[in-house]
N, CA, C and O atoms as a MOPAC input file, in Angstrom:
PM7 MOZYME 1SCF
protein

 N     16.25600 1     7.65200 1    -9.86800 1
 C     14.83200 1     7.94200 1    -9.76200 1
 C     14.67100 1     9.45300 1    -9.76800 1
 O     15.40400 1    10.17200 1    -9.09000 1
 N     13.71500 1     9.91600 1   -10.53400 1
 C     13.47200 1    11.36000 1   -10.60700 1
 C     12.51400 1    11.78000 1    -9.49600 1
 O     11.85300 1    10.95000 1    -8.87100 1
 N     12.45900 1    13.08500 1    -9.27000 1
 C     11.49700 1    13.62800 1    -8.31300 1
 C     10.07400 1    13.24800 1    -8.71900 1
 O      9.24700 1    12.90300 1    -7.87500 1
 N      9.80400 1    13.31600 1   -10.00700 1
 C      8.46000 1    13.01300 1   -10.49900 1
 C      8.09600 1    11.55000 1   -10.22500 1
 O      6.97800 1    11.24300 1    -9.81200 1
 N      9.06300 1    10.65500 1   -10.46300 1
 C      8.81100 1     9.24000 1   -10.18300 1
 C      8.57100 1     9.02300 1    -8.69500 1
 O      7.66400 1     8.28800 1    -8.30700 1
 N      9.38100 1     9.66200 1    -7.87100 1
 C      9.20800 1     9.54100 1    -6.42600 1
 C      7.85000 1    10.08000 1    -5.99700 1
 O      7.16300 1     9.47300 1    -5.17500 1
 N      7.47000 1    11.21600 1    -6.55500 1
 C      6.16600 1    11.80900 1    -6.21800 1
 C      5.02800 1    10.88600 1    -6.63700 1
 O      4.04600 1    10.73700 1    -5.91000 1
 N      5.15900 1    10.26500 1    -7.81100 1
 C      4.13200 1     9.32000 1    -8.26400 1
 C      4.02400 1     8.14500 1    -7.30200 1
 O      2.91900 1     7.70500 1    -6.98400 1
 N      5.15500 1     7.63700 1    -6.83900 1
 C      5.13100 1     6.51500 1    -5.89800 1
 C      4.53900 1     6.91600 1    -4.55300 1
 O      3.81400 1     6.13900 1    -3.93200 1
 N      4.84800 1     8.12800 1    -4.10600 1
 C      4.26800 1     8.60600 1    -2.84900 1
 C      2.75100 1     8.72600 1    -2.99400 1
 O      2.00200 1     8.32800 1    -2.10200 1
 N      2.30800 1     9.27500 1    -4.11900 1
 C      0.86700 1     9.40600 1    -4.35700 1
 C      0.20500 1     8.03100 1    -4.41700 1
 O     -0.87200 1     7.83200 1    -3.85600 1
 N      0.84300 1     7.09500 1    -5.09100 1
 C      0.29200 1     5.73400 1    -5.17500 1
 C      0.20000 1     5.11400 1    -3.78100 1
 O     -0.77300 1     4.42800 1    -3.46800 1
 N      1.19900 1     5.35300 1    -2.95600 1
 C      1.17400 1     4.82800 1    -1.59000 1
 C      0.01600 1     5.42300 1    -0.80200 1
 O     -0.66900 1     4.71000 1    -0.06900 1
 N     -0.20400 1     6.71300 1    -0.94600 1
 C     -1.32100 1     7.36000 1    -0.25400 1
 C     -2.65400 1     6.76000 1    -0.71300 1
 O     -3.54400 1     6.51500 1     0.10200 1
 N     -2.78200 1     6.52900 1    -2.00800 1
 C     -4.01200 1     5.94400 1    -2.54400 1
 C     -4.18700 1     4.51100 1    -2.04600 1
 O     -5.30200 1     4.09100 1    -1.73600 1
 N     -3.09500 1     3.76600 1    -1.97200 1
 C     -3.16200 1     2.40000 1    -1.46100 1
 C     -3.56500 1     2.38000 1     0.01600 1
 O     -4.35000 1     1.53000 1     0.43800 1
 N     -3.02800 1     3.30900 1     0.79100 1
 C     -3.41700 1     3.38700 1     2.20200 1
 C     -4.91300 1     3.65100 1     2.34000 1
 O     -5.58500 1     3.03300 1     3.16600 1
 N     -5.42500 1     4.56000 1     1.53800 1
 C     -6.85700 1     4.87400 1     1.58300 1
 C     -7.68700 1     3.65700 1     1.16800 1
 O     -8.70200 1     3.34800 1     1.79300 1
 N     -7.25300 1     2.97600 1     0.12100 1
 C     -7.95700 1     1.77200 1    -0.32500 1
 C     -7.93300 1     0.70300 1     0.76500 1
 O     -8.95400 1     0.07800 1     1.05300 1
 N     -6.77700 1     0.50000 1     1.36000 1
 C     -6.66600 1    -0.48600 1     2.43500 1
 C     -7.59800 1    -0.17500 1     3.59000 1
 O     -8.21700 1    -1.07900 1     4.15300 1
 N     -7.70300 1     1.09600 1     3.94700 1
 C     -8.61100 1     1.49900 1     5.02700 1
 C    -10.06300 1     1.19000 1     4.67200 1
 O    -10.82600 1     0.71500 1     5.51400 1
 N    -10.44400 1     1.46500 1     3.41500 1
 C    -11.82900 1     1.20900 1     2.99800 1
 C    -12.13100 1    -0.28900 1     2.97600 1
 O    -13.18900 1    -0.72100 1     3.43300 1
 N    -11.19600 1    -1.07900 1     2.44300 1
 C    -11.39500 1    -2.53300 1     2.38400 1
 C    -11.46000 1    -3.10000 1     3.79700 1
 O    -12.29900 1    -3.95300 1     4.08500 1
 N    -10.58200 1    -2.63500 1     4.67600 1
 C    -10.56900 1    -3.09300 1     6.06500 1
 C    -11.88400 1    -2.76800 1     6.76400 1
 O    -12.40400 1    -3.58700 1     7.52100 1
 N    -12.42300 1    -1.58000 1     6.51500 1
 C    -13.69200 1    -1.18400 1     7.14200 1
 C    -14.82900 1    -2.10200 1     6.70300 1
 O    -15.66900 1    -2.48300 1     7.51900 1
 N    -14.86000 1    -2.45500 1     5.42800 1
 C    -15.90500 1    -3.36200 1     4.93900 1
 C    -15.73500 1    -4.74600 1     5.55900 1
 O    -16.71300 1    -5.36400 1     5.98100 1
 N    -14.50000 1    -5.23100 1     5.61500 1
 C    -14.24800 1    -6.55000 1     6.21200 1
 C    -14.70300 1    -6.58100 1     7.66000 1
 O    -15.33200 1    -7.54600 1     8.09500 1
 N    -14.38800 1    -5.53000 1     8.41200 1
 C    -14.81300 1    -5.47400 1     9.81700 1
 C    -16.32900 1    -5.37600 1     9.93500 1
 O    -16.92400 1    -5.99300 1    10.81800 1
 N    -16.95100 1    -4.61200 1     9.05900 1
 C    -18.41000 1    -4.48100 1     9.09300 1
 C    -19.07700 1    -5.83300 1     8.83400 1
 O    -20.05400 1    -6.18400 1     9.49400 1
 N    -18.55100 1    -6.58300 1     7.88000 1
 C    -19.11600 1    -7.90900 1     7.60700 1
 C    -18.92600 1    -8.83900 1     8.79900 1
 O    -19.83900 1    -9.57300 1     9.17600 1
 N    -17.74200 1    -8.80400 1     9.38600 1
 C    -17.48200 1    -9.65300 1    10.56100 1
 C    -18.37700 1    -9.25700 1    11.72300 1
 O    -18.94400 1   -10.11700 1    12.39800 1
 N    -18.50500 1    -7.96200 1    11.95600 1
 C    -19.33900 1    -7.47600 1    13.05700 1
 C    -20.81000 1    -7.81900 1    12.85700 1
 O    -21.54900 1    -7.99000 1    13.82700 1
 N    -21.23300 1    -7.92100 1    11.60100 1
 C    -22.62500 1    -8.25000 1    11.29600 1
 C    -22.87600 1    -9.75800 1    11.35800 1
 O    -24.00000 1   -10.21800 1    11.15800 1
 N    -21.82100 1   -10.51800 1    11.63700 1
 C    -21.98700 1   -11.95000 1    11.79900 1
 C    -21.90100 1   -12.77200 1    10.52500 1
 O    -22.26000 1   -13.94900 1    10.51900 1
 N    -21.43200 1   -12.16600 1     9.45700 1
 C    -21.27200 1   -12.91600 1     8.20700 1
 C    -20.20200 1   -13.98700 1     8.38900 1
 O    -19.26000 1   -13.80100 1     9.15900 1
 N    -20.34100 1   -15.10000 1     7.68800 1
 C    -19.31700 1   -16.14200 1     7.78300 1
 C    -17.94900 1   -15.60600 1     7.35400 1
 O    -17.85400 1   -14.70700 1     6.51800 1
 N    -16.91100 1   -16.16500 1     7.93500 1
 C    -15.55900 1   -15.70400 1     7.61800 1
 C    -15.25800 1   -15.81100 1     6.13500 1
 O    -14.50000 1   -15.00600 1     5.59400 1
 N    -15.84200 1   -16.79200 1     5.47700 1
 C    -15.60700 1   -16.95800 1     4.03600 1
 C    -16.06300 1   -15.73800 1     3.24200 1
 O    -15.56800 1   -15.50000 1     2.14000 1
 N    -16.99600 1   -14.96600 1     3.78500 1
 C    -17.48600 1   -13.77100 1     3.08700 1
 C    -16.51700 1   -12.60200 1     3.18500 1
 O    -16.44100 1   -11.77500 1     2.27600 1
 N    -15.77300 1   -12.53100 1     4.29100 1
 C    -14.90000 1   -11.37100 1     4.46800 1
 C    -13.41600 1   -11.71700 1     4.44600 1
 O    -12.58300 1   -10.81100 1     4.40300 1
 N    -13.06300 1   -12.98900 1     4.47600 1
 C    -11.64700 1   -13.35400 1     4.46100 1
 C    -10.92600 1   -12.87600 1     3.19100 1
 O     -9.77500 1   -12.44900 1     3.28200 1
 N    -11.56100 1   -12.93200 1     2.01500 1
 C    -10.86300 1   -12.38900 1     0.83900 1
 C    -10.51300 1   -10.90500 1     0.98500 1
 O     -9.49400 1   -10.44800 1     0.46500 1
 N    -11.35700 1   -10.16100 1     1.69000 1
 C    -11.05500 1    -8.74700 1     1.91500 1
 C     -9.88600 1    -8.59200 1     2.87400 1
 O     -9.03000 1    -7.72800 1     2.68500 1
 N     -9.85100 1    -9.43300 1     3.90200 1
 C     -8.72300 1    -9.41600 1     4.83800 1
 C     -7.43300 1    -9.74900 1     4.07900 1
 O     -6.40000 1    -9.10900 1     4.27000 1
 N     -7.51900 1   -10.76600 1     3.21500 1
 C     -6.35600 1   -11.13400 1     2.40400 1
 C     -5.92600 1    -9.96700 1     1.51100 1
 O     -4.73300 1    -9.71900 1     1.33700 1
 N     -6.89700 1    -9.25600 1     0.95000 1
 C     -6.58700 1    -8.11900 1     0.06900 1
 C     -5.84600 1    -7.02900 1     0.82800 1
 O     -4.92400 1    -6.41800 1     0.28900 1
 N     -6.23800 1    -6.77900 1     2.07200 1
 C     -5.52900 1    -5.74600 1     2.84000 1
 C     -4.07000 1    -6.15000 1     3.05800 1
 O     -3.18600 1    -5.29400 1     3.09500 1
 N     -3.82200 1    -7.43900 1     3.20000 1
 C     -2.44500 1    -7.91300 1     3.31900 1
 C     -1.65600 1    -7.68500 1     2.05100 1
 O     -0.48200 1    -7.31900 1     2.09800 1
 N     -2.30400 1    -7.90200 1     0.90700 1
 C     -1.63000 1    -7.66100 1    -0.37600 1
 C     -1.33900 1    -6.17500 1    -0.56500 1
 O     -0.28700 1    -5.80300 1    -1.08300 1
 N     -2.26500 1    -5.34100 1    -0.14800 1
 C     -2.06200 1    -3.89300 1    -0.23500 1
 C     -0.87600 1    -3.48900 1     0.63700 1
 O     -0.02700 1    -2.70400 1     0.21500 1
 N     -0.82300 1    -4.03000 1     1.85200 1
 C      0.29200 1    -3.72700 1     2.75700 1
 C      1.61600 1    -4.19300 1     2.15700 1
 O      2.62500 1    -3.49600 1     2.26300 1
 N      1.61500 1    -5.36900 1     1.52500 1
 C      2.83600 1    -5.86300 1     0.87500 1
 C      3.29200 1    -4.92200 1    -0.22900 1
 O      4.48900 1    -4.68500 1    -0.39300 1
 N      2.34900 1    -4.38900 1    -0.98100 1
 C      2.68600 1    -3.45400 1    -2.05300 1
 C      3.30700 1    -2.18300 1    -1.48400 1
 O      4.29600 1    -1.67500 1    -2.01100 1
 N      2.72300 1    -1.67700 1    -0.41300 1
 C      3.26800 1    -0.47300 1     0.22500 1
 C      4.67900 1    -0.74200 1     0.73700 1
 O      5.56800 1     0.09500 1     0.57800 1
 N      4.88800 1    -1.90600 1     1.35200 1
 C      6.23300 1    -2.26500 1     1.82500 1
 C      7.22000 1    -2.34700 1     0.66100 1
 O      8.37400 1    -1.94100 1     0.79300 1
 N      6.76900 1    -2.86900 1    -0.47200 1
 C      7.64200 1    -2.95400 1    -1.64700 1
 C      8.04200 1    -1.57500 1    -2.15100 1
 O      9.19700 1    -1.35300 1    -2.51500 1
 N      7.09500 1    -0.65400 1    -2.17200 1
 C      7.40400 1     0.71500 1    -2.59600 1
 C      8.41000 1     1.33700 1    -1.62800 1
 O      9.36900 1     1.98300 1    -2.04900 1
 N      8.18400 1     1.14100 1    -0.33900 1
 C      9.12000 1     1.66700 1     0.66200 1
 C     10.49900 1     1.04700 1     0.45000 1
 O     11.51500 1     1.73600 1     0.54900 1
 N     10.53400 1    -0.24900 1     0.16000 1
 C     11.79900 1    -0.92000 1    -0.10400 1
 C     12.51000 1    -0.33800 1    -1.31300 1
 O     13.73700 1    -0.24200 1    -1.33000 1
 N     11.75200 1     0.04700 1    -2.31300 1
 C     12.32900 1     0.68800 1    -3.50100 1
 C     13.02000 1     1.98700 1    -3.11200 1
 O     14.14400 1     2.24600 1    -3.54200 1
 N     12.35300 1     2.80800 1    -2.29900 1
 C     12.95500 1     4.05700 1    -1.84000 1
 C     14.23800 1     3.77900 1    -1.05000 1
 O     15.24000 1     4.47400 1    -1.21600 1
 N     14.19600 1     2.75900 1    -0.19400 1
 C     15.37400 1     2.41700 1     0.60600 1
 C     16.53500 1     1.97200 1    -0.28100 1
 O     17.68200 1     2.35000 1    -0.04100 1
 N     16.24000 1     1.16900 1    -1.30400 1
 C     17.29200 1     0.72400 1    -2.22100 1
 C     17.89700 1     1.88800 1    -2.98400 1
 O     19.11400 1     1.95800 1    -3.15700 1
 N     17.06000 1     2.79400 1    -3.43700 1
 C     17.56100 1     3.97000 1    -4.16100 1
 C     18.48600 1     4.76600 1    -3.24900 1
 O     19.56000 1     5.19500 1    -3.67200 1
 N     18.08000 1     4.96100 1    -2.01900 1
 C     18.89600 1     5.72900 1    -1.06600 1
 C     20.20300 1     4.99800 1    -0.76400 1
 O     21.26900 1     5.61300 1    -0.74600 1
 N     20.12300 1     3.70000 1    -0.53000 1
 C     21.31000 1     2.91400 1    -0.19500 1
 C     22.31800 1     2.84300 1    -1.33900 1
 O     23.52800 1     2.82800 1    -1.11000 1
 N     21.81800 1     2.79900 1    -2.55200 1
 C     22.69400 1     2.62200 1    -3.71200 1
 C     23.09300 1     3.92800 1    -4.38200 1
 O     23.45800 1     3.94600 1    -5.55700 1
 N     23.02100 1     5.00200 1    -3.64100 1
 C     23.51700 1     6.26900 1    -4.16400 1
 C     22.55900 1     6.97800 1    -5.09600 1
 O     22.95200 1     7.93800 1    -5.75900 1
 N     21.31300 1     6.53500 1    -5.16900 1
 C     20.34400 1     7.17200 1    -6.03700 1
 C     19.68100 1     8.36300 1    -5.38900 1
 O     18.90800 1     9.06900 1    -6.03800 1
 N     19.96400 1     8.59900 1    -4.13700 1
 C     19.37800 1     9.73700 1    -3.44700 1
 C     20.49100 1    10.67600 1    -3.03500 1
 O     21.59500 1    10.19700 1    -2.77900 1
 N     20.28600 1    11.93600 1    -2.95500 1
 C     18.96900 1    12.51300 1    -3.18300 1
 C     18.53900 1    12.34700 1    -4.64400 1
 O     19.36600 1    12.20000 1    -5.54400 1
 N     17.26400 1    12.37400 1    -4.84000 1
 C     16.70300 1    12.14600 1    -6.16900 1
 C     17.19800 1    13.20900 1    -7.14400 1
 O     17.49000 1    14.33900 1    -6.75200 1
 N     17.28700 1    12.84400 1    -8.38300 1
 C     17.72900 1    13.81600 1    -9.39200 1
 C     16.52500 1    14.32200 1   -10.17700 1
 O     15.51400 1    13.63100 1   -10.30800 1
 N     16.65000 1    15.51300 1   -10.68600 1
 C     15.57300 1    16.08700 1   -11.49000 1
 C     15.53900 1    15.39300 1   -12.85200 1
 O     16.56400 1    14.93600 1   -13.35700 1
 N     14.35200 1    15.32600 1   -13.42700 1
 C     14.23900 1    14.66200 1   -14.73300 1
 C     14.67000 1    15.58500 1   -15.84800 1
 O     14.64100 1    15.19700 1   -17.01600 1

């Protein structure tokens, strides 16, 4: 993995965290406003998918490190 690839993944993770925070805020706002769970459950599910994606990216970094791919090489 190159530094550039790693940087892209870090940036994607940061963007995913921000997206997850925004989706979570909307889900909580709907729940707090008394909307039926069916209205906000898909958003709750989406935050779980976002978290899974972030975990997968972290797992990729761990695999690269474990398998001798780190420190990262320049492209």
